Every structure is written in C-alpha cells, then in structure tokens.
N, C-alpha and C positions, 0 to 999 in steps of 0.2 A: 231389532233385536235385541235386547238387553245377552249384556254373555257378564254370569251372577261367577267369582268369586266359592267358595268357600276351600275351608281351613280346616272343619274339622270336622269327623263324623257320628253319626248316627250310633250305638251303647245296646245292639241289641241287633238280636240274631239275623239271619235273612227270613230266615223263618216268619219273623216276628213283623216285619219291617213294610210290606204290604196294610195288617193290620193294620202296625201302631198310624199308617199313614189314611189307612181308610177311616176309621175311629176322629183323626184330626178335620177329617172334605166336619165327619157327620158332625167335629163341634162348632166351627168356627163361626166366629163368627160376624160383624160389617170387616169390612175392611182397614190395612192400614191408609189411618186421618195424608188424603197428599198420596197417595195410589192404587191407584182402583184397579190391580193387578197383584196386587196381591193381601197374607192373609199371615195373623203374630193368634197359635193357638199355646193355651198353656197347657198340658198336657197331665198339670201336676208330678211328676218326676221327673226324675234325671234318665234322657232320650240319645244325649250327646255327653259325649267324646273329654267334654272341657267339663262337663256337669250339668251342660245347660237343662230347660227345663221346661220346652218354648219347642217349635216352629211354624218353622215361613213355610208359607204354600203358595207357591206364581205364580196363575194362569197369564194367560192368552189373548192379554188383551178382553178380562173380564167372561167371555169367556164360562166353561167347567171345564176347558184342558189344563192340564199341569205339567208348568216348562220346569222345576226346580221343586224343591221337596229339601228345604236341610235343618236342623237342630240348630240355635239360635236362644239364648240368653234371657 
C-alpha cells in the first residue's frame, strides 16, 4: 500500500465535498498513464485551496474502492 501525502485542501464546504467527489467519479475517464489505480479529473473550476482545478482519485488495485481523493493542478 502506498502512502500519499497531500499538503493541499479542498476549497469547498463539508456539505459540498461528497457531491464533488461523486461528480469527479462520474466524470472520470481513463486512468493516469502508467498508474492504473489513479484517475485525474478536470473539474473546470477551482476546487483546491491553492487554485487546483482537478481531482486525483486513487483506487484500490483497479477496483471501485476509493483510497484517496485530493486536489491537483
């Protein structure tokens, strides 16, 4: 298991976070090249505290089990 350190935060309220993750899961496309457990989803708007506009979703061994979600540029 990989441990991912994230130093950024989402710039949405607690009530908006789960719907945001749901939206990203629905919008996801192919996995990140070379990393079949990860998806990078462009959300088309600022969602991170440092101006990030995309979400990285990390799944467990190619399953739909989500291990981590965090904002990325």
